[in-house]
Backbone as a printed PyTorch tensor [residue, N CA C, xyz], in Angstrom:
tensor([[[-151.6550,   64.3480, -105.2580],
         [-152.7940,   64.2630, -104.2530],
         [-153.7010,   64.5560, -104.8860]],

        [[-154.8630,   63.9840, -104.4040],
         [-156.2730,   64.2890, -105.3240],
         [-157.0970,   64.3450, -104.3820]],

        [[-157.5700,   65.5760, -104.3400],
         [-158.7400,   66.0750, -103.3990],
         [-160.1690,   65.9860, -104.4950]],

        [[-161.5030,   65.0730, -103.6470],
         [-162.5510,   65.1940, -104.1360],
         [-163.4650,   66.1500, -103.5060]],

        [[-164.5840,   66.9260, -104.3040],
         [-165.1370,   67.8350, -103.3560],
         [-166.7150,   67.0520, -103.6970]],

        [[-167.4080,   66.4440, -103.0050],
         [-168.7000,   66.3690, -103.8550],
         [-169.6940,   67.4730, -103.9240]],

        [[-170.6290,   67.4380, -104.9130],
         [-171.5700,   68.2930, -105.0630],
         [-172.7070,   67.8050, -104.6940]],

        [[-173.8070,   68.2580, -104.2330],
         [-175.5000,   67.9190, -104.2140],
         [-176.1210,   68.9170, -104.2070]],

        [[-177.4420,   68.8200, -104.6760],
         [-178.4860,   70.1020, -104.6710],
         [-178.1320,   70.7380, -103.5550]],

        [[-178.6090,   72.3400, -103.5950],
         [-178.4700,   73.3400, -102.6250],
         [-177.2610,   73.2580, -101.6830]],

        [[-175.9390,   72.6150, -101.9590],
         [-175.0920,   73.1280, -101.1920],
         [-174.5180,   74.4890, -101.0590]],

        [[-173.9750,   74.9200, -100.3430],
         [-173.2840,   76.5290,  -99.9410],
         [-171.8840,   76.5720, -100.8930]],

        [[-171.8360,   77.4280, -101.7420],
         [-170.8830,   77.8490, -102.5410],
         [-169.8190,   77.5580, -101.9350]],

        [[-169.3740,   78.8250, -101.1990],
         [-168.5240,   79.2820, -100.4100],
         [-167.5410,   77.9150,  -99.3440]],

        [[-168.5600,   76.8940,  -99.1300],
         [-168.2300,   75.7470,  -98.4580],
         [-167.0560,   74.8480,  -99.4910]],

        [[-167.8240,   75.0000, -100.6180],
         [-167.1110,   74.1650, -101.6630],
         [-166.0230,   74.7750, -102.2280]],

        [[-166.1770,   76.2810, -102.3140],
         [-165.0350,   77.3340, -103.3500],
         [-164.2740,   77.6740, -102.5790]],

        [[-164.1230,   77.8780, -101.0890],
         [-163.2210,   78.2940, -100.0990],
         [-162.1120,   77.1190, -100.0610]],

        [[-162.3330,   75.7570,  -99.7630],
         [-161.0460,   74.8850,  -99.7020],
         [-160.6900,   74.7930, -101.1480]],

        [[-161.4440,   74.7080, -101.9900],
         [-161.1420,   74.4920, -103.2410],
         [-159.8410,   75.5410, -103.7940]],

        [[-160.2310,   76.7320, -103.3690],
         [-159.5120,   77.7530, -103.7890],
         [-157.6980,   77.2620, -103.5070]],

        [[-157.9510,   77.2910, -101.6770],
         [-156.6940,   76.9540, -100.9620],
         [-156.1340,   75.6850, -101.5000]],

        [[-156.6870,   74.5740, -102.0350],
         [-155.9650,   73.4090, -102.2610],
         [-155.6290,   73.7060, -103.9570]],

        [[-156.1120,   73.9990, -104.5760],
         [-156.0020,   74.2770, -106.0870],
         [-154.6860,   75.0150, -106.0620]],

        [[-154.2630,   75.8650, -105.1960],
         [-153.2710,   76.8150, -105.4320],
         [-152.2340,   76.0010, -105.2660]],

        [[-152.1630,   74.8770, -104.3180],
         [-151.0220,   74.2130, -103.9190],
         [-150.4970,   73.2440, -105.2820]],

        [[-149.1080,   73.1630, -105.7180],
         [-148.2930,   72.5290, -106.4070],
         [-148.5680,   71.1120, -106.2950]],

        [[-149.2850,   70.1940, -107.2270],
         [-148.7210,   68.9060, -106.7920],
         [-150.2730,   68.1430, -106.8530]],

        [[-151.0010,   69.2560, -106.2510],
         [-152.7530,   68.8690, -105.6650],
         [-153.5710,   68.7300, -107.2250]],

        [[-154.7580,   68.2500, -107.1590],
         [-155.4340,   68.2000, -108.1320],
         [-156.5490,   68.2260, -107.4130]],

        [[-157.6720,   68.8620, -107.7680],
         [-159.0830,   69.4280, -107.0550],
         [-160.1700,   68.6070, -107.7830]],

        [[-160.9770,   68.1730, -107.7230],
         [-161.9350,   67.4220, -108.7620],
         [-163.2720,   67.5750, -107.9450]],

        [[-164.2580,   68.2480, -108.5130],
         [-165.3800,   68.2490, -108.0840],
         [-166.2850,   66.8050, -108.3160]],

        [[-167.2070,   66.2570, -107.9740],
         [-167.7540,   64.8510, -108.2400],
         [-169.0870,   64.9670, -107.8650]],

        [[-170.0350,   64.5090, -108.3680],
         [-171.4240,   63.8780, -107.8130],
         [-171.9160,   62.6530, -108.4800]],

        [[-172.8290,   62.2010, -108.3210],
         [-173.5750,   61.1180, -108.5780],
         [-173.3660,   60.8450, -110.2990]],

        [[-173.5760,   62.1670, -111.0540],
         [-173.4400,   62.1010, -112.4010],
         [-172.5780,   63.2170, -112.7140]],

        [[-171.7110,   63.6090, -113.8210],
         [-170.9830,   64.5800, -114.1940],
         [-172.1430,   65.6100, -114.4570]],

        [[-171.9670,   66.6840, -114.1690],
         [-172.6340,   68.1250, -114.9030],
         [-172.8600,   68.7570, -114.0110]],

        [[-173.5800,   69.8770, -114.4720],
         [-173.4990,   71.4020, -113.7410],
         [-174.7500,   70.8130, -111.9950]],

        [[-174.0890,   71.2440, -111.0960],
         [-175.0660,   71.4000, -109.7580],
         [-175.4610,   72.6110, -108.9570]],

        [[-176.7240,   72.9460, -109.1210],
         [-176.8640,   74.3120, -108.5820],
         [-176.6410,   74.5830, -107.0480]],

        [[-176.3820,   75.8820, -106.6850],
         [-175.9990,   75.8180, -105.2550],
         [-177.1820,   76.4800, -104.4320]],

        [[-177.3730,   76.6210, -103.1860],
         [-178.6750,   77.2100, -102.2870],
         [-179.5930,   78.3170, -102.7960]],

        [[-178.7190,   78.9100, -103.5700],
         [-179.3500,   80.2370, -103.8300],
         [-180.3530,   80.0930, -105.1620]],

        [[-179.7970,   78.7370, -105.8630],
         [-180.5440,   78.2490, -107.1900],
         [-179.7120,   79.4490, -108.6550]],

        [[-178.6860,   80.1040, -108.2620],
         [-178.2710,   81.0740, -109.0900],
         [-176.8530,   80.5920, -109.7180]],

        [[-176.2820,   79.8990, -108.8810],
         [-174.5410,   79.4050, -108.9370],
         [-174.8130,   78.2150, -109.3460]],

        [[-173.8030,   77.6000, -110.3850],
         [-173.6670,   76.0990, -110.5140],
         [-172.3010,   75.7100, -110.8130]],

        [[-171.9090,   74.7710, -110.1280],
         [-170.5570,   74.5150, -110.1140],
         [-170.7180,   73.0470, -111.0810]],

        [[-169.6160,   72.3760, -111.7420],
         [-169.5890,   71.5470, -112.2510],
         [-168.9550,   70.3040, -111.7920]],

        [[-169.6120,   69.3210, -111.7770],
         [-169.0250,   68.0230, -111.3340],
         [-168.6070,   67.3510, -112.7590]],

        [[-166.7350,   67.3420, -113.0070],
         [-166.2110,   66.6840, -113.7910],
         [-166.5060,   65.1370, -113.7180]],

        [[-166.5060,   64.8050, -112.7190],
         [-166.4790,   63.3100, -112.5930],
         [-167.3860,   62.7940, -111.6830]],

        [[-167.8540,   61.7310, -111.7080],
         [-168.9030,   60.9570, -110.9280],
         [-168.1010,   60.0910, -109.9890]],

        [[-168.8040,   59.7010, -108.9020],
         [-168.4680,   59.1690, -107.5150],
         [-167.8530,   57.8670, -108.3280]],

        [[-168.4210,   57.2070, -108.9650],
         [-167.5500,   55.8860, -109.2060],
         [-166.4790,   56.2330, -110.1140]],

        [[-166.2270,   57.1960, -110.6070],
         [-165.0280,   57.4460, -111.5310],
         [-163.9850,   57.9040, -110.6120]],

        [[-164.4670,   58.3310, -109.5160],
         [-163.0700,   58.6590, -108.2360],
         [-163.4990,   57.9300, -106.6600]],

        [[-163.5170,   56.4180, -106.6760],
         [-164.2140,   55.8680, -105.8470],
         [-162.7800,   56.4330, -104.5670]],

        [[-161.5230,   56.7590, -104.7580],
         [-160.6730,   56.6010, -103.6610],
         [-159.6840,   57.9740, -103.8220]],

        [[-160.2710,   59.0690, -103.5140],
         [-159.3250,   60.1720, -103.8030],
         [-158.6780,   60.2210, -102.1930]],

        [[-157.1490,   60.4510, -102.1460],
         [-156.4300,   60.9280, -100.8490],
         [-157.2580,   61.8490, -100.0770]],

        [[-158.0740,   62.6630, -100.3190],
         [-158.6960,   63.7730,  -99.1980],
         [-160.2360,   63.8950,  -99.7420]],

        [[-161.1700,   63.8960,  -99.2870],
         [-162.4680,   64.4010,  -99.7440],
         [-162.8220,   65.6950,  -98.5620]],

        [[-163.6890,   66.9440,  -99.1490],
         [-164.2150,   67.6810,  -98.5690],
         [-165.5790,   67.8140,  -98.4890]],

        [[-166.2930,   67.6650,  -97.9380],
         [-167.5790,   67.5420,  -97.9310],
         [-168.4160,   69.1220,  -97.6370]],

        [[-168.7970,   69.6330,  -98.5100],
         [-169.8170,   71.1290,  -98.0530],
         [-170.8120,   70.8710,  -97.5050]],

        [[-171.1530,   71.6560,  -97.0790],
         [-172.8330,   72.0430,  -96.1110],
         [-173.6010,   72.7130,  -97.3060]],

        [[-175.0150,   73.2350,  -96.2900],
         [-175.7470,   74.0020,  -97.1390],
         [-177.2570,   73.3010,  -96.5420]],

        [[-178.1580,   74.0000,  -97.1370],
         [-179.6990,   73.7210,  -96.8170],
         [-179.9940,   72.4760,  -97.2710]],

        [[-179.0150,   72.1660,  -98.3990],
         [-179.2390,   70.7380,  -98.8950],
         [-179.1440,   69.6660,  -98.6870]],

        [[-178.1990,   69.8190,  -97.3140],
         [-178.2140,   68.7460,  -96.1780],
         [-178.9980,   68.0390,  -95.8120]],

        [[-180.0820,   68.1790,  -95.5540],
         [-181.3860,   67.4550,  -95.0140],
         [-181.6420,   66.2450,  -96.2950]],

        [[-181.8900,   67.0570,  -97.5360],
         [-182.3060,   65.8610,  -98.3930],
         [-180.8780,   65.1910,  -98.8350]],

        [[-179.7550,   65.4540,  -98.6510],
         [-178.3710,   64.8140,  -99.1510],
         [-178.4920,   63.7460,  -97.8360]],

        [[-178.6990,   63.7510,  -96.5500],
         [-178.7650,   62.6380,  -95.8900],
         [-179.5490,   61.3560,  -96.2060]],

        [[-180.3930,   61.4250,  -97.2890],
         [-181.0830,   60.3130,  -97.4860],
         [-180.4460,   60.1030,  -98.8280]],

        [[-179.7120,   60.7890,  -99.5110],
         [-178.7550,   60.3930, -100.5800],
         [-177.8000,   59.1750, -100.3380]],

        [[-178.4540,   57.7000, -101.0220],
         [-177.5780,   56.6720, -100.6520],
         [-176.3600,   56.7950, -101.1580]],

        [[-176.0520,   56.9970, -102.5060],
         [-175.4690,   57.5740, -103.5120],
         [-174.0670,   58.3290, -102.5880]],

        [[-174.4790,   59.1400, -102.2630],
         [-173.4640,   59.8390, -101.9630],
         [-172.9600,   59.3950, -100.4900]],

        [[-173.8610,   59.0020,  -99.5120],
         [-173.3030,   58.3710,  -98.4640],
         [-172.5340,   57.1980,  -98.6070]],

        [[-172.6760,   56.3530,  -99.4490],
         [-171.9220,   55.1030,  -99.7940],
         [-170.5140,   55.4100,  -99.9650]],

        [[-170.4400,   56.8040, -100.8130],
         [-169.2960,   57.0880, -101.4810],
         [-168.2890,   57.3650, -100.3280]],

        [[-169.1860,   58.4500,  -99.6730],
         [-168.4520,   58.8920,  -98.2720],
         [-167.5760,   57.6570,  -97.5150]],

        [[-168.6230,   56.8250,  -97.3030],
         [-168.3360,   55.6640,  -96.5620],
         [-166.6280,   54.8500,  -96.9260]],

        [[-167.0290,   54.4800,  -98.2620],
         [-165.9040,   54.0120,  -98.9230],
         [-165.0550,   54.7570,  -99.0140]],

        [[-164.9190,   55.6530,  -99.6160],
         [-163.9320,   56.7560,  -99.6350],
         [-162.9670,   57.0000,  -98.5210]],

        [[-163.4470,   57.1290,  -97.4110],
         [-162.9180,   57.1790,  -96.1890],
         [-161.9000,   55.8290,  -95.6480]],

        [[-162.2930,   55.0770,  -96.1540],
         [-161.4430,   53.7460,  -95.9340],
         [-160.1290,   53.9430,  -96.1610]],

        [[-159.8880,   54.6430,  -97.1100],
         [-158.4640,   55.3600,  -98.0100],
         [-158.0040,   56.4440,  -97.7570]],

        [[-158.8910,   57.3760,  -97.3120],
         [-158.2970,   58.9300,  -97.4200],
         [-157.3000,   59.0380,  -96.5430]],

        [[-156.5050,   60.1190,  -96.9230],
         [-155.4740,   60.6830,  -96.0110],
         [-156.2810,   61.6260,  -94.9730]],

        [[-156.9310,   62.5750,  -95.4050],
         [-157.7870,   63.2070,  -94.8920],
         [-159.4840,   63.1300,  -95.4020]],

        [[-160.1080,   62.9120,  -94.1850],
         [-161.6860,   63.1190,  -94.4450],
         [-162.2690,   64.3930,  -93.8060]],

        [[-162.5630,   65.5480,  -94.5940],
         [-163.1370,   66.5830,  -93.9060],
         [-164.7830,   66.9940,  -94.1850]],

        [[-164.9970,   68.0510,  -93.8730],
         [-166.3570,   68.5130,  -94.0480],
         [-165.9890,   70.3800,  -93.2900]],

        [[-167.0460,   70.6210,  -93.8100],
         [-167.2180,   72.2090,  -93.5970],
         [-168.5020,   72.4420,  -93.4320]],

        [[-168.9360,   73.2660,  -92.3730],
         [-170.5220,   73.6210,  -92.0680],
         [-170.9840,   72.1850,  -91.8140]],

        [[-172.4950,   72.0750,  -92.1090],
         [-173.4750,   70.9480,  -92.2240],
         [-172.7300,   69.8580,  -92.8270]],

        [[-171.8800,   70.2170,  -93.7190],
         [-171.4730,   68.8160,  -94.1430],
         [-170.9530,   67.8540,  -93.3350]],

        [[-170.4420,   68.0360,  -91.8790],
         [-170.3630,   67.1820,  -90.9490],
         [-171.4540,   66.0190,  -90.6210]],

        [[-172.8100,   66.8340,  -90.6760],
         [-173.8610,   65.7080,  -90.5700],
         [-173.8100,   64.2220,  -91.7580]],

        [[-172.9910,   64.6140,  -92.8720],
         [-173.1040,   63.8020,  -93.8290],
         [-171.9750,   62.7880,  -93.3200]],

        [[-171.0940,   63.2200,  -92.6780],
         [-169.7840,   62.5180,  -92.2470],
         [-170.8650,   61.7300,  -91.1500]],

        [[-171.3060,   62.0690,  -90.6000],
         [-172.1750,   61.3260,  -89.4130],
         [-172.9980,   60.1840,  -90.0840]],

        [[-173.8770,   60.4070,  -91.1100],
         [-174.7580,   59.5060,  -91.7210],
         [-174.0370,   58.6290,  -92.1180]],

        [[-172.3010,   58.6600,  -92.5930],
         [-171.7260,   57.6990,  -93.0980],
         [-171.0820,   56.8080,  -91.7270]],

        [[-171.3650,   57.0480,  -90.6540],
         [-170.7090,   56.7200,  -89.5400],
         [-169.0710,   56.6520,  -89.2450]],

        [[-168.9760,   58.1270,  -89.1940],
         [-167.7190,   58.6470,  -89.2360],
         [-167.2700,   59.2600,  -88.4450]],

        [[-168.4120,   59.5700,  -87.3940],
         [-168.1530,   60.4120,  -86.2310],
         [-168.3120,   59.7170,  -84.9170]],

        [[-168.6240,   58.9010,  -84.8710],
         [-168.9840,   57.7500,  -83.6420],
         [-167.8540,   58.1380,  -82.6850]],

        [[-168.3720,   59.1940,  -81.2940],
         [-167.0410,   58.8910,  -80.2050],
         [-166.2620,   60.1380,  -80.7410]],

        [[-166.0200,   60.8850,  -81.7230],
         [-165.0650,   61.8370,  -82.3580],
         [-165.7120,   63.1920,  -81.8910]],

        [[-164.7220,   63.7630,  -81.8340],
         [-164.8060,   65.6820,  -81.7620],
         [-165.3190,   66.2060,  -83.1430]],

        [[-166.5980,   66.8560,  -83.1110],
         [-166.3700,   67.4630,  -84.4440],
         [-167.2490,   68.6640,  -84.2470]],

        [[-167.4070,   69.3950,  -85.3400],
         [-168.0050,   71.0130,  -85.3210],
         [-168.5910,   70.6370,  -86.8260]],

        [[-169.6310,   72.0320,  -86.4310],
         [-170.3480,   72.3040,  -87.7640],
         [-171.0800,   74.0420,  -87.6300]],

        [[-171.5750,   74.3670,  -88.1010],
         [-172.2630,   75.6770,  -88.0510],
         [-172.8460,   75.6530,  -86.3350]],

        [[-172.8810,   76.9210,  -85.7780],
         [-173.2390,   77.0980,  -84.6880],
         [-174.6060,   76.8820,  -84.6590]],

        [[-175.3680,   76.8160,  -85.4300],
         [-176.9980,   76.8480,  -85.3700],
         [-177.4980,   75.4820,  -85.1180]],

        [[-176.7430,   74.6170,  -85.6040],
         [-177.0120,   73.2210,  -85.4190],
         [-175.8460,   72.4030,  -84.8040]],

        [[-175.3540,   72.9570,  -84.3970],
         [-174.0690,   72.2220,  -83.5840],
         [-174.4620,   71.3010,  -82.2180]],

        [[-175.3610,   71.5750,  -81.5220],
         [-176.1660,   70.7050,  -80.6320],
         [-176.4840,   69.3220,  -81.2500]],

        [[-177.2000,   69.4890,  -82.5830],
         [-177.7290,   68.1400,  -82.7670],
         [-176.4860,   66.8230,  -83.7130]],

        [[-175.4430,   67.6100,  -83.5160],
         [-174.1140,   66.3050,  -83.9120],
         [-174.4320,   65.4750,  -83.0430]],

        [[-174.7090,   65.7170,  -81.7450],
         [-174.6600,   64.2390,  -80.7150],
         [-175.7430,   63.2240,  -81.3500]],

        [[-176.6540,   63.8480,  -82.0920],
         [-177.4110,   62.7070,  -82.6590],
         [-176.9500,   61.6620,  -83.8330]],

        [[-175.8110,   62.0100,  -83.8240],
         [-174.9590,   61.0460,  -85.2400],
         [-173.5780,   60.6850,  -84.3860]],

        [[-173.6860,   60.7170,  -83.0110],
         [-172.6070,   60.1660,  -82.0470],
         [-171.1260,   61.1130,  -81.7970]],

        [[-171.2280,   62.0210,  -82.4200],
         [-170.3910,   62.9960,  -82.4960],
         [-170.4760,   63.5800,  -80.8920]],

        [[-169.2290,   64.1440,  -80.7540],
         [-169.0610,   65.3770,  -79.4560],
         [-168.9590,   66.5950,  -80.0620]],

        [[-170.0500,   67.3130,  -80.0140],
         [-170.2300,   68.6480,  -80.5040],
         [-169.1700,   69.5860,  -79.7360]],

        [[-168.3450,   70.4340,  -80.4310],
         [-167.3810,   71.0930,  -79.9810],
         [-167.1190,   72.9400,  -80.9600]],

        [[-167.3620,   73.5980,  -79.8050],
         [-167.7010,   74.9760,  -80.2590],
         [-166.2860,   75.7170,  -80.5860]],

        [[-165.6130,   75.3240,  -81.6970],
         [-164.2770,   75.7230,  -82.1700],
         [-164.2110,   75.8180,  -83.7020]],

        [[-163.5540,   76.1610,  -84.1940],
         [-163.9070,   76.9200,  -85.8910],
         [-163.1780,   75.5350,  -86.3650]],

        [[-162.3590,   75.0350,  -86.0210],
         [-161.7940,   73.8180,  -86.7430],
         [-161.2990,   72.7550,  -85.6680]],

        [[-161.7650,   71.8000,  -85.9580],
         [-161.6340,   70.3880,  -85.1900],
         [-161.1780,   69.0820,  -85.7400]],

        [[-159.8470,   68.9250,  -85.4550],
         [-159.5600,   67.7020,  -85.7060],
         [-159.2070,   66.6710,  -84.8790]],

        [[-159.8930,   65.5340,  -85.2390],
         [-159.8830,   64.0250,  -84.4490],
         [-159.4040,   62.9870,  -85.4000]],

        [[-158.0730,   62.4380,  -85.2610],
         [-157.7690,   61.7190,  -85.9120],
         [-157.4590,   62.0810,  -87.3310]],

        [[-157.6340,   61.4700,  -88.4500],
         [-157.6720,   62.1680,  -89.7160],
         [-159.0580,   62.9120,  -90.4590]],

        [[-159.9670,   62.8190,  -89.2030],
         [-161.0610,   63.5500,  -89.4710],
         [-161.0160,   65.2540,  -89.1930]],

        [[-161.3730,   66.0400,  -90.1980],
         [-161.4860,   67.3560,  -89.8690],
         [-162.5990,   67.8420,  -89.9360]],

        [[-163.1300,   68.9130,  -89.2220],
         [-164.3590,   69.0560,  -89.2930],
         [-164.3630,   70.5590,  -88.8320]],

        [[-165.2820,   71.9860,  -90.0100],
         [-165.1090,   73.1440,  -90.1750],
         [-166.4750,   73.4870,  -89.2930]],

        [[-166.3850,   74.6370,  -88.6620],
         [-167.0000,   75.5950,  -88.3870],
         [-168.0170,   75.6500,  -89.9310]],

        [[-169.0970,   77.2210,  -89.5750],
         [-169.6250,   77.3050,  -90.6110],
         [-169.0530,   78.3100,  -91.6640]],

        [[-169.6980,   77.8610,  -93.0650],
         [-169.2070,   78.5780,  -94.2520],
         [-167.8010,   79.0550,  -94.4030]],

        [[-167.2490,   79.9420,  -94.0410],
         [-166.2340,   80.7010,  -94.3800],
         [-164.8800,   79.9240,  -93.5230]],

        [[-165.5250,   79.0820,  -92.0220],
         [-164.4820,   78.1630,  -91.9670],
         [-163.6810,   77.4730,  -92.5690]],

        [[-164.1840,   77.3180,  -93.8680],
         [-163.6330,   75.8910,  -94.8430],
         [-162.4040,   76.3980,  -95.2880]],

        [[-162.0430,   77.7290,  -95.4210],
         [-160.8070,   78.0840,  -95.8410],
         [-159.6800,   78.2060,  -94.4170]],

        [[-160.4050,   78.4550,  -93.5570],
         [-159.0950,   77.9310,  -92.3240],
         [-158.7670,   76.7840,  -92.0080]],

        [[-159.8300,   75.7340,  -92.3510],
         [-159.6160,   74.1180,  -92.3640],
         [-158.8980,   73.9490,  -93.3000]],

        [[-159.1550,   74.5750,  -94.5520],
         [-158.3060,   73.8670,  -95.7280],
         [-156.8640,   74.1370,  -95.4430]],

        [[-156.2870,   75.5410,  -94.9520],
         [-154.6950,   75.9300,  -94.6760],
         [-154.5890,   74.9920,  -93.7960]],

        [[-155.1180,   74.6680,  -92.4500],
         [-154.8590,   74.0120,  -91.5330],
         [-154.3920,   72.5310,  -91.8170]],

        [[-155.1110,   72.1940,  -93.0060],
         [-154.9000,   70.5750,  -93.1990],
         [-153.8460,   70.7260,  -94.3980]],

        [[-153.5590,   71.8260,  -95.2780],
         [-152.5740,   71.8750,  -96.0770],
         [-151.3140,   72.0030,  -95.1730]],

        [[-150.9390,   72.6380,  -94.2400],
         [-150.1110,   72.5660,  -93.4600],
         [-149.3720,   71.5120,  -92.8850]],

        [[-150.4960,   70.3920,  -92.6430],
         [-150.3020,   69.2290,  -92.0900],
         [-149.7730,   68.2560,  -93.2950]],

        [[-150.1970,   68.6010,  -94.5910],
         [-150.2370,   67.8100,  -95.5600],
         [-148.9070,   67.7480,  -96.2710]],

        [[-148.2210,   69.1520,  -95.9300],
         [-147.0250,   69.9080,  -96.8080],
         [-146.1850,   70.3670,  -95.4890]],

        [[-145.8510,   71.4350,  -95.2730],
         [-145.5200,   72.3930,  -94.0070],
         [-146.2400,   73.5290,  -93.7680]],

        [[-146.0820,   74.1470,  -93.0110],
         [-146.3370,   75.3600,  -92.2760],
         [-146.1680,   76.7990,  -93.5660]],

        [[-144.7830,   76.4940,  -94.0680],
         [-144.6650,   77.7420,  -95.2790],
         [-145.4570,   77.6690,  -96.7220]],

        [[-145.5690,   76.5480,  -96.9180],
         [-146.4970,   76.0320,  -98.0800],
         [-147.8400,   76.5360,  -97.7150]],

        [[-148.4780,   76.6070,  -96.5530],
         [-149.8100,   76.8920,  -96.0640],
         [-149.3500,   78.5340,  -96.1570]],

        [[-148.5800,   78.9590,  -95.4410],
         [-148.5480,   80.4280,  -95.1200],
         [-148.3370,   80.8870,  -96.9380]],

        [[-147.8350,   80.4270,  -97.5060],
         [-147.5500,   80.7170,  -98.9040],
         [-148.9480,   81.2220,  -99.6520]],

        [[-149.4910,   79.8600,  -99.5390],
         [-151.0660,   80.0770, -100.1550],
         [-151.7540,   80.6500,  -99.3110]],

        [[-151.7040,   81.2610,  -98.4100],
         [-152.5860,   82.4560,  -97.6680],
         [-151.9260,   83.5940,  -98.0150]],

        [[-150.9220,   84.0260,  -98.0620],
         [-150.4660,   84.7100,  -98.8110],
         [-150.8870,   85.0140, -100.2230]],

        [[-150.8680,   84.6190, -101.2270],
         [-151.2890,   84.1220, -102.7060],
         [-152.8150,   84.8270, -102.8180]],

        [[-153.4630,   84.2270, -101.6110],
         [-154.9510,   84.4900, -101.8370],
         [-155.2830,   85.8850, -100.9090]],

        [[-154.1720,   86.5210, -100.3060],
         [-154.2640,   87.7480,  -99.5530],
         [-155.4460,   87.3490,  -98.3750]],

        [[-155.3770,   86.2150,  -97.8320],
         [-156.4650,   85.7960,  -96.9960],
         [-156.3400,   86.5020,  -95.6420]],

        [[-156.4560,   87.9390,  -95.4140],
         [-156.3420,   88.6810,  -94.3440],
         [-157.5580,   89.0500,  -93.4980]],

        [[-158.1860,   88.5880,  -93.1580],
         [-159.6430,   88.4760,  -92.5900],
         [-159.7080,   89.8930,  -91.9070]],

        [[-160.7430,   90.9520,  -92.0640],
         [-160.7330,   92.1580,  -91.0380],
         [-161.9310,   92.4420,  -90.8520]],

        [[-163.1240,   91.6630,  -90.5760],
         [-164.3910,   92.1020,  -91.2200],
         [-164.7330,   93.3780,  -90.3180]],

        [[-165.5970,   94.0500,  -90.7980],
         [-165.9740,   95.6440,  -90.3950],
         [-166.8200,   95.3990,  -89.2660]],

        [[-167.2380,   94.2340,  -88.9540],
         [-168.2860,   94.2270,  -87.5260],
         [-167.7620,   92.8800,  -86.7910]],

        [[-167.9690,   93.0060,  -85.6910],
         [-167.7200,   91.7650,  -84.6450],
         [-168.8780,   90.9680,  -84.4470]],

        [[-169.3220,   90.4360,  -85.3810],
         [-170.6510,   89.9530,  -85.3260],
         [-170.6070,   88.3600,  -86.2400]],

        [[-169.3580,   87.6240,  -86.3930],
         [-169.2350,   86.6180,  -86.7290],
         [-169.3780,   85.1230,  -85.9110]],

        [[-169.7890,   85.5160,  -84.7040],
         [-170.2890,   84.5610,  -83.9340],
         [-171.5690,   85.1610,  -82.6710]],

        [[-172.0760,   83.9990,  -82.2220],
         [-173.3270,   84.2290,  -81.6460],
         [-172.7720,   85.0530,  -80.3550]],

        [[-171.8060,   84.6440,  -80.0800],
         [-171.0800,   85.3650,  -78.6020],
         [-170.9560,   86.6400,  -78.6040]],

        [[-171.0590,   87.3680,  -79.7910],
         [-170.2990,   88.5040,  -79.9630],
         [-171.4650,   89.5280,  -80.8280]],

        [[-172.3300,   89.0290,  -81.7930],
         [-173.4980,   89.6920,  -82.2610],
         [-174.2610,   90.2760,  -81.4810]],

        [[-174.7280,   91.2500,  -82.0320],
         [-176.0010,   92.0550,  -81.1330],
         [-176.9490,   91.1930,  -80.8680]],

        [[-177.8920,   91.6960,  -79.9150],
         [-179.1010,   90.6940,  -79.6910],
         [-179.9770,   90.8660,  -81.0290]],

        [[-180.7920,   89.8080,  -81.1080],
         [-181.4590,   89.7080,  -82.1240],
         [-181.0280,   89.2280,  -83.8830]],

        [[-179.6840,   89.5370,  -84.0340],
         [-179.1560,   88.9780,  -85.0550],
         [-179.1040,   87.7330,  -85.3200]],

        [[-178.8230,   86.8910,  -84.1910],
         [-178.5140,   85.3110,  -84.3740],
         [-180.0550,   84.7580,  -85.5110]],

        [[-180.8350,   85.3760,  -84.8430],
         [-182.4990,   84.9440,  -85.1890],
         [-182.7580,   85.1460,  -86.5080]],

        [[-181.9990,   86.2300,  -86.7770],
         [-182.0970,   86.7050,  -88.4150],
         [-181.3330,   85.9910,  -89.2120]],

        [[-179.8460,   85.7660,  -88.8560],
         [-179.2040,   85.3030,  -89.3010],
         [-179.5110,   83.6850,  -89.9480]],

        [[-179.9910,   83.1580,  -89.0450],
         [-180.7020,   81.9240,  -89.2620],
         [-181.8900,   81.4680,  -90.1550]],

        [[-182.3360,   82.7450,  -90.2160],
         [-183.4840,   82.8390,  -91.0930],
         [-183.0930,   83.2220,  -92.6860]],

        [[-181.5030,   83.8260,  -92.5810],
         [-181.0500,   83.5460,  -94.0600],
         [-180.9410,   82.2280,  -94.3650]],

        [[-180.2770,   81.3540,  -93.5770],
         [-179.5350,   80.2550,  -94.2630],
         [-180.6890,   78.7520,  -94.1910]],

        [[-181.9710,   79.1220,  -93.3890],
         [-182.7780,   78.1590,  -93.5380],
         [-182.4090,   77.0170,  -92.2660]]])
């Protein structure tokens, strides 16, 4: 099972690394970072780089794609190489997935028309502009497309997909190996529960 995660300038690191960690833990799975050309690609903070070891042309038909989001999504919407790769790769994928604003790249590839999908809460309503039916859920499955809400939801998405690709026990084993047992110190991870004024500050952090 070969999973490809495309990188583009100013992606959010956890969008890529969260699913990578889940899937790379799984026996028989290979995860490859890809880009227009091999090399280091800087994240949205400009201080962390992940290395694409293959180009889009090197890996045209992976079994799974995981498209990360980030502030660079706006520019990436005009990246013909990336959008064309998503479009062609989806023809043969077992699963096509996204994290956070990566769902807009799926939309730009024409994959969300009439489909339920999610993204970061700050931009959820804009998914309708790509033909999607916006859903305020952490992980949304529509046929073989899975979209995840903001950043940390990528881990939940990857575990959900892993259970479907293998079995629940395998996904539980990986979850335990990662000690993914979130107990946040504050109940502020959703605009529905965050204190007044926090949502605006949060959006200011992510652009």
